[in-house]
Structure formats: C-alpha cells, structure tokens
NUMIFI-94984 format. One record per residue: residue in three letters; x, y, z of N, C-alpha, C, O, CB in turn; residue number from 1. Coordinates in steps of 0.05 Angstrom, whole numbers. Atoms other than C-alpha are relative to their C-alpha. Glycine has a CB too. Layout:
<site nupa="ala" n_east="X" n_north="Y" n_up="Z" ca_east="X" ca_north="Y" ca_up="Z" c_east="X" c_north="Y" c_up="Z" o_east="X" o_north="Y" o_up="Z" cb_east="X" cb_north="Y" cb_up="Z" vomar="NUM"/>
...
end
This chain:
<site nupa="met" n_east="18" n_north="-22" n_up="-1" ca_east="0" ca_north="0" ca_up="1" c_east="17" c_north="24" c_up="-1" o_east="38" o_north="23" o_up="13" cb_east="-19" cb_north="0" cb_up="23" vomar="1"/>
<site nupa="thr" n_east="-14" n_north="-25" n_up="2" ca_east="24" ca_north="70" ca_up="-16" c_east="-17" c_north="23" c_up="11" o_east="-41" o_north="24" o_up="4" cb_east="9" cb_north="6" cb_up="-29" vomar="2"/>
<site nupa="ile" n_east="12" n_north="-21" n_up="-10" ca_east="6" ca_north="131" ca_up="21" c_east="13" c_north="27" c_up="-13" o_east="36" o_north="32" o_up="-9" cb_east="1" cb_north="-2" cb_up="29" vomar="3"/>
<site nupa="glu" n_east="-11" n_north="-23" n_up="11" ca_east="14" ca_north="196" ca_up="-17" c_east="-9" c_north="27" c_up="14" o_east="-32" o_north="31" o_up="19" cb_east="-7" cb_north="-1" cb_up="-28" vomar="4"/>
<site nupa="val" n_east="6" n_north="-25" n_up="-15" ca_east="19" ca_north="265" ca_up="17" c_east="10" c_north="24" c_up="-18" o_east="33" o_north="25" o_up="-27" cb_east="15" cb_north="-1" cb_up="28" vomar="5"/>
<site nupa="arg" n_east="-10" n_north="-23" n_up="14" ca_east="21" ca_north="331" ca_up="-19" c_east="-4" c_north="26" c_up="17" o_east="-26" o_north="33" o_up="24" cb_east="-16" cb_north="2" cb_up="-27" vomar="6"/>
<site nupa="leu" n_east="2" n_north="-24" n_up="-18" ca_east="39" ca_north="396" ca_up="22" c_east="5" c_north="25" c_up="-16" o_east="23" o_north="26" o_up="-33" cb_east="21" cb_north="-3" cb_up="25" vomar="7"/>
<site nupa="ile" n_east="-4" n_north="-24" n_up="16" ca_east="32" ca_north="465" ca_up="-4" c_east="18" c_north="19" c_up="16" o_east="26" o_north="40" o_up="5" cb_east="-26" cb_north="13" cb_up="-6" vomar="8"/>
<site nupa="gln" n_east="-19" n_north="-14" n_up="-18" ca_east="76" ca_north="492" ca_up="54" c_east="11" c_north="-19" c_up="21" o_east="2" o_north="-41" o_up="24" cb_east="-14" cb_north="24" cb_up="14" vomar="9"/>
<site nupa="gln" n_east="-12" n_north="17" n_up="-22" ca_east="121" ca_north="467" ca_up="111" c_east="-23" c_north="-2" c_up="21" o_east="-37" o_north="17" o_up="26" cb_east="28" cb_north="12" cb_up="13" vomar="10"/>
<site nupa="thr" n_east="18" n_north="5" n_up="-21" ca_east="79" ca_north="434" ca_up="165" c_east="9" c_north="-25" c_up="13" o_east="23" o_north="-41" o_up="2" cb_east="-29" cb_north="-2" cb_up="-8" vomar="11"/>
<site nupa="asp" n_east="-2" n_north="22" n_up="-14" ca_east="80" ca_north="385" ca_up="218" c_east="-18" c_north="-23" c_up="-5" o_east="-42" o_north="-19" o_up="-3" cb_east="-3" cb_north="6" cb_up="25" vomar="12"/>
<site nupa="val" n_east="17" n_north="22" n_up="10" ca_east="55" ca_north="317" ca_up="195" c_east="4" c_north="-26" c_up="17" o_east="26" o_north="-35" o_up="22" cb_east="6" cb_north="-5" cb_up="-30" vomar="13"/>
<site nupa="ala" n_east="-2" n_north="25" n_up="-14" ca_east="36" ca_north="256" ca_up="233" c_east="-21" c_north="-17" c_up="-13" o_east="-44" o_north="-8" o_up="-15" cb_east="-5" cb_north="3" cb_up="31" vomar="14"/>
<site nupa="ile" n_east="19" n_north="19" n_up="13" ca_east="3" ca_north="196" ca_up="198" c_east="1" c_north="-25" c_up="17" o_east="24" o_north="-35" o_up="19" cb_east="6" cb_north="-5" cb_up="-30" vomar="15"/>
<site nupa="glu" n_east="1" n_north="23" n_up="-15" ca_east="-16" ca_north="136" ca_up="241" c_east="-21" c_north="-20" c_up="-12" o_east="-41" o_north="-11" o_up="-24" cb_east="-7" cb_north="8" cb_up="28" vomar="16"/>
<site nupa="ile" n_east="19" n_north="22" n_up="6" ca_east="-52" ca_north="70" ca_up="225" c_east="-9" c_north="-14" c_up="27" o_east="8" o_north="-24" o_up="43" cb_east="14" cb_north="-20" cb_up="-19" vomar="17"/>
<site nupa="val" n_east="10" n_north="13" n_up="-23" ca_east="-97" ca_north="44" ca_up="280" c_east="-20" c_north="-23" c_up="-6" o_east="-33" o_north="-22" o_up="-27" cb_east="-12" cb_north="20" cb_up="18" vomar="18"/>
<site nupa="asn" n_east="18" n_north="20" n_up="4" ca_east="-138" ca_north="-19" ca_up="286" c_east="-28" c_north="9" c_up="7" o_east="-31" o_north="32" o_up="15" cb_east="7" cb_north="-24" cb_up="14" vomar="19"/>
<site nupa="arg" n_east="27" n_north="-9" n_up="-5" ca_east="-214" ca_north="-20" ca_up="296" c_east="-4" c_north="5" c_up="28" o_east="-26" o_north="15" o_up="35" cb_east="-20" cb_north="-19" cb_up="-8" vomar="20"/>
<site nupa="leu" n_east="2" n_north="-6" n_up="-28" ca_east="-202" ca_north="-16" ca_up="372" c_east="13" c_north="27" c_up="5" o_east="13" o_north="36" o_up="28" cb_east="12" cb_north="-22" cb_up="18" vomar="21"/>
<site nupa="gly" n_east="-13" n_north="-25" n_up="-5" ca_east="-165" ca_north="49" ca_up="363" c_east="30" c_north="-3" c_up="10" o_east="42" o_north="17" o_up="19" cb_east="-16" cb_north="15" cb_up="19" vomar="22"/>
<site nupa="gln" n_east="-26" n_north="5" n_up="-9" ca_east="-98" ca_north="16" ca_up="381" c_east="21" c_north="7" c_up="-24" o_east="16" o_north="0" o_up="-47" cb_east="2" cb_north="-31" cb_up="10" vomar="23"/>
<site nupa="leu" n_east="-20" n_north="-7" n_up="21" ca_east="-36" ca_north="42" ca_up="344" c_east="13" c_north="-26" c_up="-10" o_east="24" o_north="-43" o_up="4" cb_east="21" cb_north="19" cb_up="11" vomar="24"/>
<site nupa="thr" n_east="-13" n_north="24" n_up="15" ca_east="-13" ca_north="-9" ca_up="290" c_east="26" c_north="10" c_up="-11" o_east="45" o_north="-5" o_up="-10" cb_east="-18" cb_north="-12" cb_up="-24" vomar="25"/>
<site nupa="met" n_east="-22" n_north="-9" n_up="12" ca_east="37" ca_north="34" ca_up="256" c_east="2" c_north="32" c_up="1" o_east="-18" o_north="45" o_up="-4" cb_east="0" cb_north="-10" cb_up="-27" vomar="26"/>
<site nupa="ser" n_east="-6" n_north="-28" n_up="5" ca_east="67" ca_north="105" ca_up="258" c_east="13" c_north="4" c_up="-27" o_east="36" o_north="-5" o_up="-29" cb_east="17" cb_north="12" cb_up="21" vomar="27"/>
<site nupa="val" n_east="-10" n_north="-2" n_up="26" ca_east="79" ca_north="122" ca_up="186" c_east="20" c_north="24" c_up="-2" o_east="41" o_north="21" o_up="-14" cb_east="-25" cb_north="2" cb_up="-20" vomar="28"/>
<site nupa="val" n_east="-19" n_north="-23" n_up="0" ca_east="112" ca_north="191" ca_up="194" c_east="-9" c_north="17" c_up="24" o_east="-32" o_north="17" o_up="32" cb_east="-2" cb_north="17" cb_up="-29" vomar="29"/>
<site nupa="asn" n_east="4" n_north="-21" n_up="-22" ca_east="117" ca_north="243" ca_up="249" c_east="22" c_north="20" c_up="-1" o_east="42" o_north="17" o_up="13" cb_east="-1" cb_north="-13" cb_up="30" vomar="30"/>
<site nupa="ala" n_east="-22" n_north="-20" n_up="3" ca_east="158" ca_north="301" ca_up="229" c_east="-9" c_north="27" c_up="-11" o_east="-32" o_north="30" o_up="-18" cb_east="21" cb_north="-12" cb_up="-18" vomar="31"/>
<site nupa="thr" n_east="6" n_north="-25" n_up="12" ca_east="160" ca_north="371" ca_up="203" c_east="11" c_north="-4" c_up="-30" o_east="34" o_north="-11" o_up="-34" cb_east="14" cb_north="26" cb_up="15" vomar="32"/>
<site nupa="leu" n_east="-8" n_north="4" n_up="27" ca_east="161" ca_north="368" ca_up="127" c_east="-4" c_north="22" c_up="-16" o_east="-23" o_north="37" o_up="-11" cb_east="-12" cb_north="-22" cb_up="-13" vomar="33"/>
<site nupa="ala" n_east="1" n_north="-25" n_up="16" ca_east="176" ca_north="422" ca_up="73" c_east="-23" c_north="-7" c_up="-21" o_east="-33" o_north="-29" o_up="-23" cb_east="30" cb_north="6" cb_up="-15" vomar="34"/>
<site nupa="ala" n_east="20" n_north="2" n_up="21" ca_east="126" ca_north="435" ca_up="17" c_east="12" c_north="-19" c_up="-19" o_east="36" o_north="-21" o_up="-23" cb_east="-7" cb_north="27" cb_up="-13" vomar="35"/>
<site nupa="gly" n_east="-9" n_north="20" n_up="18" ca_east="127" ca_north="380" ca_up="-34" c_east="-18" c_north="-26" c_up="-1" o_east="-39" o_north="-27" o_up="12" cb_east="29" cb_north="-8" cb_up="8" vomar="36"/>
<site nupa="glu" n_east="14" n_north="25" n_up="2" ca_east="102" ca_north="310" ca_up="-51" c_east="15" c_north="-23" c_up="12" o_east="39" o_north="-26" o_up="7" cb_east="-6" cb_north="-6" cb_up="-30" vomar="37"/>
<site nupa="tyr" n_east="-12" n_north="23" n_up="-17" ca_east="117" ca_north="249" ca_up="-7" c_east="-15" c_north="-27" c_up="-5" o_east="-40" o_north="-28" o_up="-8" cb_east="-1" cb_north="7" cb_up="33" vomar="38"/>
<site nupa="gln" n_east="13" n_north="28" n_up="2" ca_east="103" ca_north="174" ca_up="-16" c_east="10" c_north="-16" c_up="22" o_east="34" o_north="-16" o_up="26" cb_east="4" cb_north="-16" cb_up="-27" vomar="39"/>
<site nupa="tyr" n_east="-9" n_north="19" n_up="-22" ca_east="106" ca_north="124" ca_up="42" c_east="-13" c_north="-27" c_up="-7" o_east="-37" o_north="-31" o_up="-9" cb_east="-9" cb_north="10" cb_up="30" vomar="40"/>
<site nupa="his" n_east="8" n_north="28" n_up="9" ca_east="104" ca_north="50" ca_up="22" c_east="-2" c_north="-15" c_up="27" o_east="16" o_north="-17" o_up="43" cb_east="21" cb_north="-14" cb_up="-22" vomar="41"/>
<site nupa="ile" n_east="6" n_north="17" n_up="-24" ca_east="69" ca_north="7" ca_up="75" c_east="-3" c_north="-28" c_up="-5" o_east="-19" o_north="-36" o_up="-22" cb_east="-23" cb_north="10" cb_up="13" vomar="42"/>
<site nupa="asn" n_east="1" n_north="29" n_up="2" ca_east="80" ca_north="-66" ca_up="84" c_east="-21" c_north="-12" c_up="17" o_east="-17" o_north="-14" o_up="41" cb_east="25" cb_north="-12" cb_up="7" vomar="43"/>
<site nupa="thr" n_east="22" n_north="7" n_up="-17" ca_east="14" ca_north="-95" ca_up="107" c_east="-1" c_north="-31" c_up="3" o_east="-20" o_north="-41" o_up="14" cb_east="-26" cb_north="12" cb_up="-12" vomar="44"/>
<site nupa="ser" n_east="0" n_north="28" n_up="1" ca_east="35" ca_north="-170" ca_up="100" c_east="-2" c_north="-12" c_up="27" o_east="-12" o_north="-34" o_up="30" cb_east="22" cb_north="-10" cb_up="-14" vomar="45"/>
<site nupa="ala" n_east="0" n_north="13" n_up="-29" ca_east="41" ca_north="-181" ca_up="176" c_east="-26" c_north="9" c_up="14" o_east="-31" o_north="0" o_up="37" cb_east="26" cb_north="10" cb_up="18" vomar="46"/>
<site nupa="trp" n_east="23" n_north="-7" n_up="-14" ca_east="-25" ca_north="-148" ca_up="191" c_east="-22" c_north="-23" c_up="-1" o_east="-23" o_north="-38" o_up="-20" cb_east="-11" cb_north="25" cb_up="-12" vomar="47"/>
<site nupa="gln" n_east="22" n_north="20" n_up="0" ca_east="-84" ca_north="-193" ca_up="210" c_east="-24" c_north="14" c_up="-18" o_east="-27" o_north="39" o_up="-18" cb_east="-10" cb_north="-7" cb_up="32" vomar="48"/>
<site nupa="asn" n_east="24" n_north="-10" n_up="15" ca_east="-147" ca_north="-187" ca_up="163" c_east="-18" c_north="16" c_up="17" o_east="-24" o_north="8" o_up="40" cb_east="-14" cb_north="-22" cb_up="-12" vomar="49"/>
<site nupa="gly" n_east="16" n_north="-14" n_up="-15" ca_east="-192" ca_north="-135" ca_up="185" c_east="-2" c_north="29" c_up="-8" o_east="9" o_north="35" o_up="-30" cb_east="8" cb_north="-2" cb_up="26" vomar="50"/>
<site nupa="lys" n_east="0" n_north="-28" n_up="3" ca_east="-207" ca_north="-59" ca_up="187" c_east="20" c_north="14" c_up="15" o_east="25" o_north="9" o_up="38" cb_east="-25" cb_north="10" cb_up="7" vomar="51"/>
<site nupa="tyr" n_east="-20" n_north="-17" n_up="-12" ca_east="-155" ca_north="-9" ca_up="199" c_east="-7" c_north="30" c_up="-10" o_east="-20" o_north="35" o_up="-31" cb_east="31" cb_north="-10" cb_up="-8" vomar="52"/>
<site nupa="tyr" n_east="4" n_north="-32" n_up="9" ca_east="-157" ca_north="69" ca_up="197" c_east="24" c_north="15" c_up="0" o_east="40" o_north="14" o_up="19" cb_east="-20" cb_north="15" cb_up="19" vomar="53"/>
<site nupa="met" n_east="-23" n_north="-19" n_up="1" ca_east="-107" ca_north="120" ca_up="174" c_east="-8" c_north="28" c_up="9" o_east="-27" o_north="41" o_up="-1" cb_east="11" cb_north="0" cb_up="-29" vomar="54"/>
<site nupa="gln" n_east="6" n_north="-25" n_up="-12" ca_east="-106" ca_north="181" ca_up="215" c_east="21" c_north="19" c_up="-7" o_east="44" o_north="13" o_up="-4" cb_east="-2" cb_north="-1" cb_up="29" vomar="55"/>
<site nupa="glu" n_east="-19" n_north="-23" n_up="5" ca_east="-73" ca_north="248" ca_up="194" c_east="-6" c_north="18" c_up="24" o_east="-27" o_north="30" o_up="26" cb_east="-5" cb_north="14" cb_up="-29" vomar="56"/>
<site nupa="leu" n_east="0" n_north="-15" n_up="-26" ca_east="-60" ca_north="283" ca_up="260" c_east="13" c_north="27" c_up="-4" o_east="34" o_north="29" o_up="-16" cb_east="15" cb_north="-15" cb_up="22" vomar="57"/>
<site nupa="ser" n_east="-13" n_north="-27" n_up="0" ca_east="-46" ca_north="358" ca_up="267" c_east="-8" c_north="13" c_up="24" o_east="-31" o_north="14" o_up="30" cb_east="-9" cb_north="18" cb_up="-23" vomar="58"/>
<site nupa="arg" n_east="4" n_north="-17" n_up="-26" ca_east="-39" ca_north="397" ca_up="332" c_east="-21" c_north="-13" c_up="17" o_east="-41" o_north="-1" o_up="25" cb_east="-8" cb_north="31" cb_up="-6" vomar="59"/>
<site nupa="arg" n_east="18" n_north="15" n_up="-17" ca_east="-73" ca_north="343" ca_up="371" c_east="-28" c_north="-5" c_up="-8" o_east="-44" o_north="-12" o_up="9" cb_east="0" cb_north="11" cb_up="25" vomar="60"/>
<site nupa="ser" n_east="26" n_north="7" n_up="8" ca_east="-134" ca_north="335" ca_up="330" c_east="2" c_north="-15" c_up="-26" o_east="21" o_north="-13" o_up="-41" cb_east="-18" cb_north="25" cb_up="-3" vomar="61"/>
<site nupa="ile" n_east="-2" n_north="13" n_up="25" ca_east="-153" ca_north="290" ca_up="273" c_east="-11" c_north="14" c_up="-22" o_east="-33" o_north="26" o_up="-20" cb_east="-13" cb_north="-25" cb_up="0" vomar="62"/>
<site nupa="gln" n_east="7" n_north="-18" n_up="24" ca_east="-154" ca_north="323" ca_up="205" c_east="-14" c_north="-18" c_up="-18" o_east="-33" o_north="-9" o_up="-31" cb_east="26" cb_north="13" cb_up="-13" vomar="63"/>
<site nupa="met" n_east="11" n_north="18" n_up="19" ca_east="-172" ca_north="262" ca_up="164" c_east="2" c_north="-29" c_up="10" o_east="21" o_north="-36" o_up="24" cb_east="14" cb_north="2" cb_up="-28" vomar="64"/>
<site nupa="cys" n_east="0" n_north="29" n_up="-7" ca_east="-189" ca_north="188" ca_up="176" c_east="-12" c_north="-15" c_up="-23" o_east="-35" o_north="-10" o_up="-31" cb_east="-16" cb_north="-5" cb_up="27" vomar="65"/>
<site nupa="thr" n_east="6" n_north="17" n_up="21" ca_east="-192" ca_north="137" ca_up="122" c_east="-1" c_north="-30" c_up="8" o_east="18" o_north="-40" o_up="20" cb_east="19" cb_north="6" cb_up="-21" vomar="66"/>
<site nupa="lys" n_east="1" n_north="27" n_up="-6" ca_east="-215" ca_north="66" ca_up="128" c_east="16" c_north="-16" c_up="-18" o_east="16" o_north="-11" o_up="-42" cb_east="-26" cb_north="-9" cb_up="-1" vomar="67"/>
<site nupa="ile" n_east="-15" n_north="17" n_up="16" ca_east="-168" ca_north="12" ca_up="104" c_east="-9" c_north="-27" c_up="7" o_east="-11" o_north="-33" o_up="31" cb_east="30" cb_north="3" cb_up="3" vomar="68"/>
<site nupa="val" n_east="9" n_north="26" n_up="-6" ca_east="-192" ca_north="-60" ca_up="97" c_east="21" c_north="-19" c_up="-9" o_east="27" o_north="-18" o_up="-32" cb_east="-26" cb_north="-5" cb_up="-12" vomar="69"/>
<site nupa="lys" n_east="-21" n_north="21" n_up="5" ca_east="-140" ca_north="-118" ca_up="98" c_east="-13" c_north="-24" c_up="-4" o_east="-25" o_north="-33" o_up="15" cb_east="20" cb_north="-4" cb_up="22" vomar="70"/>
<site nupa="glu" n_east="12" n_north="27" n_up="7" ca_east="-166" ca_north="-181" ca_up="64" c_east="20" c_north="-16" c_up="-12" o_east="38" o_north="-7" o_up="-27" cb_east="-23" cb_north="3" cb_up="-19" vomar="71"/>
<site nupa="glu" n_east="-17" n_north="20" n_up="13" ca_east="-130" ca_north="-244" ca_up="45" c_east="-9" c_north="-3" c_up="-29" o_east="-33" o_north="-2" o_up="-35" cb_east="0" cb_north="-28" cb_up="16" vomar="72"/>
<site nupa="his" n_east="4" n_north="5" n_up="28" ca_east="-124" ca_north="-254" ca_up="-30" c_east="4" c_north="-28" c_up="-7" o_east="2" o_north="-36" o_up="-30" cb_east="18" cb_north="16" cb_up="-17" vomar="73"/>
end
C-alpha cells in the first residue's frame, strides 16, 4: 500500500494506522516536512485481516480519517 501526501507549505505531519479498537498499529511519519510531494510505502503483509484506519493528525486533532480493509487474497 502506498500513502501519498502533498503539502503546499512546510507543516508538521503525523500519519498513524490504528486498528478497529483504536490501538496504534503503525506510525507512518511524525515530522516537520517541507512543501512537496511524499510517498510512504506500507508493508501490510504482517497485519491480520480486518479494518484499519489511517489518521492524519495535526496539533492534537484528527484532520482526516480513512478506512483501510486488509483482506486475504
């Protein structure tokens, strides 16, 4: 899975993946990034099947939350 981020100005970015219970599964990035485009490649092969959520956090609030479903193929 690839997460793409596009920033129009320098900003603090924190992206986390949590499971359906809200437990942290992975911290993708937690840094101050310059304006530009970024790609983060996530290996989900060790994850159990189920629902996960990607949260973009900024200044202690959730800015975006996206559902991710991991299924066995």
